[in-house]
N, CA, C and O of each residue as an XYZ file, in Angstrom:
748
protein
N       0.847     -1.180      0.000
C       0.000      0.000      0.000
C       0.896      1.248      0.000
O       1.812      1.350      0.816
N       0.634      2.200     -0.916
C       1.419      3.430     -0.940
C       1.299      4.208      0.374
O       0.268      4.160      1.044
N       2.359      4.916      0.727
C       2.410      5.666      1.981
C       1.261      6.684      2.083
O       0.663      6.838      3.148
N       0.957      7.370      0.988
C      -0.104      8.368      1.004
C      -1.461      7.725      1.276
O      -2.259      8.266      2.043
N      -1.728      6.587      0.662
C      -2.990      5.886      0.901
C      -3.101      5.492      2.372
O      -4.170      5.607      2.971
N      -1.999      5.029      2.947
C      -1.990      4.664      4.365
C      -2.281      5.888      5.240
O      -3.015      5.794      6.224
N      -1.707      7.021      4.879
C      -1.937      8.271      5.613
C      -3.413      8.668      5.564
O      -3.971      9.117      6.565
N      -4.043      8.503      4.403
C      -5.468      8.812      4.272
C      -6.323      7.890      5.137
O      -7.282      8.335      5.768
N      -5.976      6.614      5.164
C      -6.733      5.654      5.975
C      -6.607      5.991      7.458
O      -7.586      5.932      8.202
N      -5.402      6.343      7.878
C      -5.165      6.655      9.295
C      -5.720      8.018      9.692
O      -6.007      8.246     10.867
N      -5.876      8.924      8.733
C      -6.346     10.287      9.002
C      -7.418     10.659      7.978
O      -7.162     11.457      7.076
N      -8.622     10.083      8.112
C      -9.623     10.243      7.055
C     -10.339     11.594      7.005
O     -11.079     11.854      6.056
N     -10.141     12.448      7.990
C     -10.812     13.751      7.961
C      -9.797     14.822      7.595
O      -8.821     15.041      8.312
N     -10.036     15.486      6.473
C      -9.128     16.480      5.915
C      -9.732     17.865      6.106
O     -10.886     18.103      5.752
N      -8.941     18.777      6.670
C      -9.379     20.162      6.831
C      -9.188     20.890      5.505
O      -8.082     20.930      4.966
N     -10.260     21.460      4.988
C     -10.191     22.248      3.751
C     -10.362     23.712      4.147
O     -11.432     24.113      4.604
N      -9.304     24.514      3.971
C      -9.314     25.890      4.463
C      -9.517     26.891      3.338
O      -8.937     26.767      2.259
N     -10.367     27.901      3.615
C     -10.719     28.904      2.610
C     -10.226     30.301      2.951
O     -10.338     31.216      2.135
N      -9.670     30.476      4.174
C      -9.211     31.801      4.599
C      -8.278     31.658      5.803
O      -8.056     30.551      6.295
N      -7.736     32.782      6.271
C      -6.786     32.769      7.387
C      -7.414     32.231      8.675
O      -6.762     31.516      9.436
N      -8.661     32.574      8.912
C      -9.341     32.102     10.119
C      -9.452     30.570     10.114
O      -9.192     29.917     11.124
N      -9.840     30.012      8.969
C      -9.881     28.550      8.832
C      -8.489     27.954      9.050
O      -8.339     26.931      9.719
N      -7.477     28.604      8.481
C      -6.102     28.107      8.597
C      -5.676     28.037     10.058
O      -5.115     27.035     10.501
N      -5.948     29.113     10.810
C      -5.583     29.129     12.230
C      -6.264     27.999     12.990
O      -5.658     27.388     13.870
N      -7.506     27.720     12.658
C      -8.244     26.641     13.295
C      -7.685     25.281     12.876
O      -7.530     24.386     13.707
N      -7.385     25.131     11.587
C      -6.914     23.842     11.050
C      -5.574     23.423     11.639
O      -5.381     22.249     11.954
N      -4.642     24.366     11.793
C      -3.320     23.987     12.304
C      -3.377     23.520     13.752
O      -2.479     22.822     14.221
N      -4.430     23.905     14.457
C      -4.596     23.463     15.848
C      -5.522     22.257     15.971
O      -5.703     21.717     17.062
N      -6.107     21.836     14.855
C      -7.059     20.721     14.879
C      -6.336     19.383     14.840
O      -5.115     19.327     14.690
N      -7.095     18.316     14.976
C      -6.549     16.953     14.891
C      -6.306     16.515     13.454
O      -5.658     15.494     13.225
N      -6.810     17.266     12.486
C      -6.629     16.897     11.076
C      -5.143     16.882     10.727
O      -4.430     17.852     10.984
N      -4.683     15.782     10.144
C      -3.268     15.645      9.775
C      -3.002     16.091      8.340
O      -1.851     16.228      7.927
N      -4.079     16.315      7.582
C      -3.967     16.724      6.184
C      -4.800     17.987      6.001
O      -5.929     18.073      6.484
N      -4.227     18.979      5.288
C      -4.922     20.242      5.053
C      -4.939     20.535      3.556
O      -3.905     20.496      2.888
N      -6.136     20.830      3.041
C      -6.304     21.275      1.663
C      -6.397     22.803      1.697
O      -7.251     23.356      2.390
N      -5.529     23.481      0.957
C      -5.527     24.949      0.899
C      -6.319     25.369     -0.335
O      -5.929     25.086     -1.467
N      -7.444     26.053     -0.093
C      -8.363     26.441     -1.160
C      -8.391     27.954     -1.367
O      -9.366     28.488     -1.897
N      -7.335     28.646     -0.956
C      -7.273     30.102     -1.110
C      -5.810     30.532     -1.153
O      -4.901     29.729     -0.943
N      -5.608     31.811     -1.427
C      -4.270     32.380     -1.401
C      -3.893     32.979     -2.739
O      -4.659     32.952     -3.702
N      -2.682     33.522     -2.767
C      -2.142     34.075     -3.997
C      -0.661     33.743     -4.073
O      -0.104     33.148     -3.150
N      -0.029     34.121     -5.162
C       1.367     33.728     -5.356
C       2.296     34.351     -4.319
O       3.410     33.868     -4.120
N       1.852     35.411     -3.659
C       2.699     36.049     -2.648
C       2.577     35.397     -1.275
O       3.574     35.271     -0.563
N       1.366     34.978     -0.891
C       1.202     34.444      0.467
C       1.165     32.916      0.556
O       1.197     32.370      1.658
N       1.098     32.227     -0.564
C       0.990     30.763     -0.499
C       2.216     30.115      0.155
O       2.046     29.115      0.852
N       3.441     30.624     -0.029
C       4.566     30.020      0.693
C       4.406     30.122      2.216
O       4.730     29.178      2.936
N       3.912     31.256      2.703
C       3.710     31.432      4.150
C       2.588     30.545      4.679
O       2.685     30.002      5.779
N       1.533     30.401      3.898
C       0.423     29.535      4.299
C       0.930     28.101      4.473
O       0.646     27.448      5.477
N       1.674     27.631      3.492
C       2.195     26.254      3.552
C       3.192     26.083      4.696
O       3.213     25.045      5.357
N       4.003     27.091      4.923
C       4.981     27.030      6.017
C       4.278     26.875      7.365
O       4.708     26.094      8.213
N       3.212     27.616      7.549
C       2.443     27.548      8.796
C       1.889     26.137      9.030
O       1.861     25.655     10.162
N       1.456     25.491      7.963
C       0.912     24.132      8.064
C       2.040     23.130      8.310
O       1.916     22.238      9.149
N       3.132     23.286      7.576
C       4.286     22.376      7.744
C       4.856     22.442      9.161
O       5.300     21.427      9.699
N       4.845     23.630      9.766
C       5.350     23.785     11.140
C       4.619     22.875     12.118
O       5.174     22.499     13.150
N       3.397     22.524     11.806
C       2.592     21.635     12.655
C       2.648     20.187     12.158
O       1.855     19.348     12.585
N       3.584     19.904     11.257
C       3.801     18.549     10.722
C       2.553     17.954     10.074
O       2.263     16.768     10.234
N       1.829     18.779      9.352
C       0.642     18.326      8.634
C       0.950     18.285      7.133
O       1.734     19.086      6.625
N       0.326     17.349      6.447
C       0.467     17.283      4.994
C      -0.335     18.428      4.380
O      -1.454     18.715      4.804
N       0.258     19.080      3.370
C      -0.354     20.247      2.741
C      -0.591     19.995      1.260
O       0.317     19.599      0.530
N      -1.819     20.228      0.830
C      -2.154     20.121     -0.587
C      -2.748     21.448     -1.038
O      -3.712     21.940     -0.452
N      -2.165     22.020     -2.083
C      -2.623     23.300     -2.613
C      -3.527     23.048     -3.815
O      -3.160     22.336     -4.750
N      -4.720     23.649     -3.773
C      -5.614     23.580     -4.931
C      -5.146     24.661     -5.897
O      -5.500     25.831     -5.756
N      -4.356     24.260     -6.867
C      -3.688     25.177     -7.791
C      -4.680     26.085     -8.520
O      -4.390     27.259     -8.750
N      -5.841     25.551     -8.882
C      -6.829     26.328     -9.643
C      -7.377     27.513     -8.851
O      -7.925     28.447     -9.438
N      -7.236     27.486     -7.531
C      -7.841     28.518     -6.683
C      -6.834     29.541     -6.154
O      -7.191     30.379     -5.325
N      -5.595     29.487     -6.614
C      -4.572     30.413     -6.144
C      -4.497     31.605     -7.107
O      -4.174     31.442     -8.284
N      -4.795     32.794     -6.597
C      -4.787     33.999     -7.424
C      -3.384     34.287     -7.962
O      -2.390     34.188     -7.242
N      -3.332     34.642     -9.234
C      -2.070     34.997     -9.868
C      -1.239     33.813    -10.310
O      -0.120     33.990    -10.791
N      -1.764     32.610    -10.158
C      -1.020     31.403    -10.516
C      -1.727     30.691    -11.654
O      -2.947     30.524    -11.643
N      -0.948     30.280    -12.625
C      -1.481     29.489    -13.730
C      -1.039     28.053    -13.509
O       0.079     27.815    -13.051
N      -1.893     27.098    -13.825
C      -1.581     25.695    -13.603
C      -0.733     25.076    -14.685
O      -0.840     23.877    -14.943
N       0.113     25.872    -15.329
C       1.019     25.315    -16.336
C       2.266     24.758    -15.646
O       2.369     24.804    -14.420
N       3.214     24.233    -16.430
C       4.395     23.606    -15.841
C       5.159     24.576    -14.948
O       5.572     24.211    -13.847
N       5.349     25.812    -15.415
C       6.085     26.808    -14.621
C       5.342     27.132    -13.317
O       5.968     27.301    -12.271
N       4.022     27.217    -13.383
C       3.238     27.509    -12.181
C       3.338     26.402    -11.148
O       3.486     26.673     -9.957
N       3.259     25.159    -11.596
C       3.365     24.018    -10.678
C       4.790     23.924    -10.131
O       4.988     23.584     -8.965
N       5.772     24.223    -10.967
C       7.170     24.220    -10.521
C       7.382     25.305     -9.455
O       8.082     25.081     -8.467
N       6.774     26.479     -9.659
C       6.845     27.555     -8.668
C       6.269     27.077     -7.330
O       6.878     27.270     -6.278
N       5.099     26.459     -7.386
C       4.459     25.951     -6.172
C       5.380     24.959     -5.466
O       5.570     25.040     -4.252
N       5.947     24.033     -6.219
C       6.809     23.013     -5.619
C       8.007     23.649     -4.915
O       8.315     23.297     -3.776
N       8.677     24.576     -5.582
C       9.924     25.117     -5.049
C       9.736     26.260     -4.044
O      10.562     26.434     -3.148
N       8.672     27.027     -4.183
C       8.484     28.179     -3.293
C       7.552     27.891     -2.113
O       7.790     28.369     -1.004
N       6.504     27.119     -2.347
C       5.552     26.839     -1.268
C       5.850     25.510     -0.583
O       5.507     25.321      0.585
N       6.482     24.598     -1.297
C       6.882     23.293     -0.770
C       5.735     22.487     -0.141
O       5.853     22.027      0.995
N       4.628     22.315     -0.874
C       3.535     21.493     -0.336
C       3.855     20.008     -0.467
O       4.816     19.617     -1.129
N       3.036     19.203      0.173
C       3.116     17.758     -0.014
C       2.654     17.406     -1.416
O       3.183     16.495     -2.052
N       1.648     18.152     -1.892
C       1.099     17.873     -3.207
C       0.156     18.951     -3.669
O       0.013     19.997     -3.036
N      -0.492     18.673     -4.795
C      -1.417     19.633     -5.392
C      -2.762     18.976     -5.671
O      -2.887     17.753     -5.743
N      -3.761     19.837     -5.825
C      -5.117     19.439     -6.210
C      -5.460     20.257     -7.447
O      -5.092     21.429     -7.535
N      -6.155     19.656     -8.396
C      -6.618     20.407     -9.560
C      -7.749     19.653    -10.249
O      -7.862     18.431    -10.146
N      -8.574     20.407    -10.945
C      -9.591     19.807    -11.808
C      -9.034     19.631    -13.215
O      -9.659     18.985    -14.057
N      -7.865     20.201    -13.471
C      -7.298     20.216    -14.822
C      -6.313     19.080    -15.031
O      -5.361     18.906    -14.269
N      -6.564     18.315    -16.077
C      -5.714     17.163    -16.395
C      -4.255     17.552    -16.577
O      -3.365     16.872    -16.067
N      -4.003     18.634    -17.295
C      -2.617     19.036    -17.566
C      -1.896     19.398    -16.268
O      -0.716     19.081    -16.116
N      -2.573     20.048    -15.342
C      -1.948     20.419    -14.068
C      -1.581     19.171    -13.272
O      -0.522     19.123    -12.646
N      -2.447     18.164    -13.293
C      -2.152     16.898    -12.616
C      -0.931     16.242    -13.251
O      -0.059     15.736    -12.544
N      -0.864     16.248    -14.563
C       0.304     15.656    -15.246
C       1.595     16.393    -14.880
O       2.625     15.754    -14.666
N       1.554     17.734    -14.805
C       2.747     18.498    -14.430
C       3.161     18.159    -12.998
O       4.348     18.016    -12.708
N       2.190     18.032    -12.116
C       2.498     17.649    -10.737
C       3.164     16.286    -10.671
O       4.124     16.095     -9.924
N       2.658     15.340    -11.449
C       3.276     14.003    -11.504
C       4.705     14.081    -12.013
O       5.596     13.430    -11.468
N       4.928     14.877    -13.059
C       6.273     15.024    -13.627
C       7.251     15.608    -12.605
O       8.442     15.297    -12.634
N       6.745     16.453    -11.704
C       7.590     17.097    -10.697
C       7.625     16.315     -9.381
O       8.121     16.810     -8.369
N       7.096     15.097     -9.407
C       7.097     14.207     -8.232
C       6.364     14.772     -7.026
O       6.766     14.542     -5.885
N       5.291     15.510     -7.277
C       4.394     15.940     -6.213
C       3.274     14.907     -6.115
O       2.935     14.268     -7.111
N       2.699     14.737     -4.932
C       1.479     13.938     -4.832
C       0.376     14.732     -5.523
O       0.316     15.955     -5.398
N      -0.484     14.047     -6.239
C      -1.537     14.734     -6.981
C      -2.910     14.187     -6.624
O      -3.103     12.981     -6.466
N      -3.860     15.113     -6.502
C      -5.250     14.758     -6.261
C      -6.071     15.431     -7.352
O      -6.108     16.658     -7.448
N      -6.722     14.622     -8.164
C      -7.574     15.179     -9.203
C      -8.977     15.328     -8.642
O      -9.544     14.379     -8.100
N      -9.528     16.514     -8.773
C     -10.863     16.819     -8.262
C     -11.836     16.767     -9.431
O     -11.628     17.414    -10.457
N     -12.907     15.983     -9.263
C     -13.914     15.903    -10.320
C     -15.305     16.153     -9.726
O     -15.599     15.776     -8.592
N     -16.130     16.789    -10.520
C     -17.502     17.087    -10.136
C     -18.429     16.114    -10.845
O     -18.389     15.991    -12.070
N     -19.258     15.429    -10.083
C     -20.194     14.454    -10.630
C     -21.564     15.107    -10.783
O     -22.298     15.299     -9.814
N     -21.878     15.436    -12.012
C     -23.144     16.092    -12.287
C     -24.158     15.164    -12.943
O     -25.365     15.273    -12.727
N     -23.626     14.236    -13.760
C     -24.508     13.338    -14.507
C     -23.685     12.149    -14.993
O     -22.504     12.034    -14.668
N     -24.303     11.271    -15.766
C     -23.596     10.076    -16.229
C     -22.457     10.420    -17.183
O     -21.468      9.689    -17.236
N     -22.567     11.501    -17.929
C     -21.483     11.916    -18.821
C     -20.260     12.352    -18.015
O     -19.132     12.011    -18.372
N     -20.474     13.102    -16.931
C     -19.325     13.528    -16.115
C     -18.675     12.319    -15.441
O     -17.464     12.320    -15.220
N     -19.448     11.303    -15.117
C     -18.879     10.073    -14.569
C     -17.983      9.396    -15.607
O     -16.860      8.995    -15.301
N     -18.481      9.274    -16.819
C     -17.725      8.618    -17.891
C     -16.438      9.390    -18.207
O     -15.365      8.793    -18.296
N     -16.539     10.701    -18.375
C     -15.349     11.496    -18.695
C     -14.396     11.561    -17.510
O     -13.181     11.628    -17.698
N     -14.930     11.542    -16.292
C     -14.084     11.529    -15.095
C     -13.237     10.269    -15.019
O     -12.041     10.342    -14.735
N     -13.836      9.130    -15.267
C     -13.100      7.851    -15.241
C     -12.008      7.859    -16.309
O     -10.881      7.439    -16.047
N     -12.333      8.330    -17.493
C     -11.350      8.399    -18.582
C     -10.181      9.301    -18.187
O      -9.020      8.950    -18.399
N     -10.488     10.441    -17.623
C      -9.451     11.397    -17.214
C      -8.541     10.825    -16.130
O      -7.327     11.024    -16.167
N      -9.121     10.125    -15.178
C      -8.339      9.516    -14.094
C      -7.387      8.468    -14.671
O      -6.217      8.404    -14.294
N      -7.889      7.672    -15.564
C      -7.045      6.625    -16.169
C      -5.890      7.234    -16.969
O      -4.788      6.686    -16.987
N      -6.142      8.354    -17.624
C      -5.099      9.009    -18.425
C      -4.073      9.746    -17.560
O      -2.892      9.780    -17.906
N      -4.501     10.328    -16.453
C      -3.630     11.205    -15.669
C      -2.938     10.530    -14.494
O      -1.929     11.030    -13.997
N      -3.468      9.407    -14.049
C      -2.856      8.646    -12.965
C      -2.551      9.472    -11.705
O      -1.415      9.473    -11.232
N      -3.554     10.174    -11.157
C      -3.306     10.902     -9.910
C      -3.138      9.921     -8.745
O      -3.489      8.746     -8.853
N      -2.599     10.421     -7.639
C      -2.424      9.572     -6.454
C      -3.744      9.344     -5.733
O      -3.917      8.338     -5.046
N      -4.675     10.280     -5.891
C      -6.004     10.138     -5.289
C      -6.981     10.959     -6.117
O      -6.595     11.784     -6.945
N      -8.238     10.707     -5.867
C      -9.325     11.370     -6.576
C     -10.237     12.002     -5.537
O     -10.644     11.339     -4.583
N     -10.562     13.283     -5.713
C     -11.554     13.921     -4.845
C     -12.833     14.065     -5.651
O     -12.841     14.680     -6.718
N     -13.918     13.493     -5.132
C     -15.216     13.497     -5.804
C     -16.128     14.508     -5.127
O     -16.288     14.496     -3.907
N     -16.722     15.382     -5.928
C     -17.680     16.345     -5.417
C     -18.995     16.178     -6.169
O     -18.948     15.966     -7.380
N     -20.140     16.254     -5.551
C     -20.271     16.377     -4.099
C     -19.961     15.054     -3.399
O     -20.191     13.970     -3.935
N     -19.434     15.183     -2.193
C     -19.022     14.021     -1.419
C     -20.173     13.157     -0.944
O     -19.968     12.033     -0.487
N     -21.378     13.679     -1.053
C     -22.532     12.913     -0.598
C     -23.094     12.020     -1.706
O     -24.164     11.431     -1.553
N     -22.373     11.926     -2.814
C     -22.807     11.101     -3.944
C     -22.312      9.675     -3.758
O     -21.444      9.213     -4.499
N     -22.867      8.971     -2.763
C     -22.340      7.659     -2.399
C     -22.421      6.605     -3.503
O     -21.528      5.763     -3.602
N     -23.445      6.626     -4.320
C     -23.521      5.657     -5.427
C     -22.333      5.845     -6.376
O     -21.732      4.872     -6.832
N     -22.013      7.072     -6.659
C     -20.924      7.401     -7.577
C     -19.580      6.977     -6.990
O     -18.713      6.493     -7.718
N     -19.401      7.152     -5.694
C     -18.139      6.788     -5.038
C     -17.829      5.314     -5.268
O     -16.700      4.960     -5.606
N     -18.818      4.463     -5.087
C     -18.619      3.030     -5.299
C     -18.219      2.702     -6.729
O     -17.331      1.881     -6.955
N     -18.866      3.337     -7.689
C     -18.544      3.109     -9.104
C     -17.122      3.564     -9.396
O     -16.355      2.841    -10.032
N     -16.765      4.764     -8.931
C     -15.419      5.283     -9.190
C     -14.343      4.430     -8.537
O     -13.273      4.229     -9.111
N     -14.618      3.933     -7.352
C     -13.641      3.069     -6.670
C     -13.388      1.805     -7.495
O     -12.242      1.392     -7.672
N     -14.462      1.199     -7.997
C     -14.321     -0.017     -8.815
C     -13.610      0.273    -10.131
O     -12.767     -0.511    -10.567
N     -13.941      1.384    -10.761
C     -13.432      1.690    -12.100
C     -12.007      2.237    -12.115
O     -11.268      1.995    -13.069
N     -11.608      2.976    -11.068
C     -10.293      3.633    -11.103
C      -9.250      2.958    -10.225
O      -8.054      3.054    -10.498
N      -9.689      2.282     -9.181
C      -8.793      1.568     -8.267
C      -7.743      2.474     -7.607
O      -6.637      2.027     -7.300
N      -8.098      3.751     -7.391
C      -7.227      4.652     -6.643
C      -8.003      5.181     -5.444
O      -9.232      5.121     -5.438
N      -7.313      5.700     -4.429
C      -8.015      6.213     -3.248
C      -9.003      7.327     -3.612
O      -8.688      8.219     -4.400
N     -10.185      7.260     -3.035
C     -11.238      8.247     -3.271
C     -11.407      9.101     -2.018
O     -11.549      8.584     -0.911
N     -11.389     10.422     -2.215
C     -11.666     11.390     -1.161
C     -13.006     12.030     -1.516
O     -13.179     12.527     -2.628
N     -13.947     12.020     -0.585
C     -15.243     12.652     -0.815
C     -15.162     14.089     -0.303
O     -14.690     14.325      0.810
N     -15.615     15.040     -1.098
C     -15.582     16.444     -0.700
C     -16.825     17.161     -1.178
O     -17.479     16.724     -2.125
N     -17.149     18.251     -0.530
C     -18.310     19.039     -0.935
C     -19.575     18.556     -0.265
O     -19.944     17.387     -0.383
N     -20.234     19.447      0.433
C     -21.497     19.189      1.126
C     -21.368     18.197      2.282
O     -22.370     17.638      2.728
N     -20.150     17.973      2.768
C     -19.937     17.126      3.951
C     -20.090     18.051      5.162
O     -19.170     18.795      5.502
N     -21.243     18.000      5.799
C     -21.562     18.948      6.877
C     -21.760     18.287      8.237
O     -21.611     18.940      9.270
N     -22.094     17.005      8.245
C     -22.411     16.289      9.484
C     -21.596     15.005      9.570
O     -21.078     14.513      8.567
N     -21.490     14.473     10.779
C     -20.788     13.207     10.969
C     -21.440     12.109     10.135
O     -20.752     11.232      9.613
N     -22.758     12.154     10.009
C     -23.494     11.177      9.206
C     -23.012     11.181      7.749
O     -22.912     10.126      7.121
N     -22.713     12.378      7.214
C     -22.211     12.485      5.841
C     -20.853     11.793      5.707
O     -20.567     11.141      4.703
N     -20.028     11.950      6.738
C     -18.713     11.295      6.746
C     -18.896      9.788      6.709
O     -18.285      9.098      5.893
N     -19.739      9.284      7.595
C     -19.939      7.846      7.705
C     -20.510      7.256      6.407
O     -20.099      6.177      5.980
N     -21.451      7.962      5.789
C     -22.033      7.481      4.534
C     -20.991      7.442      3.416
O     -20.946      6.488      2.639
N     -20.159      8.475      3.335
C     -19.122      8.524      2.291
C     -18.087      7.427      2.499
O     -17.674      6.772      1.542
N     -17.667      7.224      3.744
C     -16.685      6.184      4.033
C     -17.278      4.800      3.782
O     -16.602      3.913      3.261
N     -18.535      4.624      4.152
C     -19.202      3.333      3.916
C     -19.352      3.032      2.431
O     -19.331      1.873      2.020
N     -19.504      4.077      1.635
C     -19.664      3.907      0.190
C     -18.347      3.573     -0.511
O     -18.341      3.186     -1.679
N     -17.227      3.726      0.211
C     -15.944      3.369     -0.392
C     -14.913      4.472     -0.415
O     -13.777      4.241     -0.830
N     -15.280      5.684      0.025
C     -14.269      6.751      0.115
C     -13.269      6.362      1.199
O     -13.626      5.726      2.191
N     -12.027      6.748      0.999
C     -10.970      6.427      1.961
C     -10.807      7.575      2.966
O     -10.288      7.388      4.066
N     -11.273      8.788      2.553
C     -11.187      9.979      3.405
C     -12.234     10.973      2.924
O     -12.857     10.783      1.880
N     -12.419     12.046      3.712
C     -13.319     13.129      3.314
C     -12.587     14.449      3.507
O     -11.716     14.565      4.369
N     -12.946     15.441      2.701
C     -12.464     16.799      2.934
C     -13.678     17.659      3.219
O     -14.727     17.506      2.593
N     -13.522     18.574      4.177
C     -14.652     19.415      4.538
C     -14.177     20.776      5.013
O     -13.122     20.903      5.635
N     -14.975     21.790      4.709
C     -14.712     23.125      5.231
C     -15.451     23.341      6.550
O     -15.342     24.414      7.144
N     -16.187     22.357      7.011
C     -16.936     22.453      8.265
C     -16.007     22.162      9.434
O     -15.634     21.013      9.673
N     -15.640     23.211     10.159
C     -14.635     23.100     11.216
C     -14.977     22.103     12.310
O     -14.090     21.432     12.836
N     -16.249     22.001     12.654
C     -16.620     21.106     13.756
C     -16.268     19.651     13.458
O     -16.180     18.832     14.373
N     -16.067     19.331     12.191
C     -15.724     17.955     11.816
C     -14.226     17.676     11.900
O     -13.821     16.514     11.941
N     -13.401     18.715     11.926
C     -11.954     18.533     11.866
C     -11.362     17.863     13.093
O     -10.245     17.351     13.028
N     -12.071     17.851     14.200
C     -11.547     17.234     15.422
C     -12.209     15.906     15.767
O     -12.035     15.398     16.875
N     -12.960     15.343     14.840
C     -13.592     14.039     15.089
C     -12.550     12.938     15.084
O     -12.886     11.769     15.275
């Protein structure tokens, strides 16, 4: 079992931070993994440093960083200046650049209908990310299908608001969940 997959199993609740207040809460929480969903090219190194100081794994959602493009140079900048554990993106090319630079990669896909399921599976097979984040995370039927079809760790994200949502996602086959709901970060 890959080390990252083991880390997800041992720490299935991921803090997803959208601002400085969330960040301050996340670094003090029990969550061992933090998804950074905000920032810009000037402050992202400091954000990651703050998380690393608490020995937490840091994943930057490249698509959400102001002033940053998810091209090879942008991902290289993130790797060398912010020093995260890995990156998150909805863009296939950004995931491929992260893989080329030996970063852990999480491809985020939105499940809207059967077409998005089909194209999502194809994209995962082509890009070979280390994990897949499925939104909305409460789509338990979809989680089971994606787990069977892709055979990579599934993280459920989006609309995870209650402990019940966590349990349903994990029961459906997700290996972890990401949530912006702070009360869940210390479960």
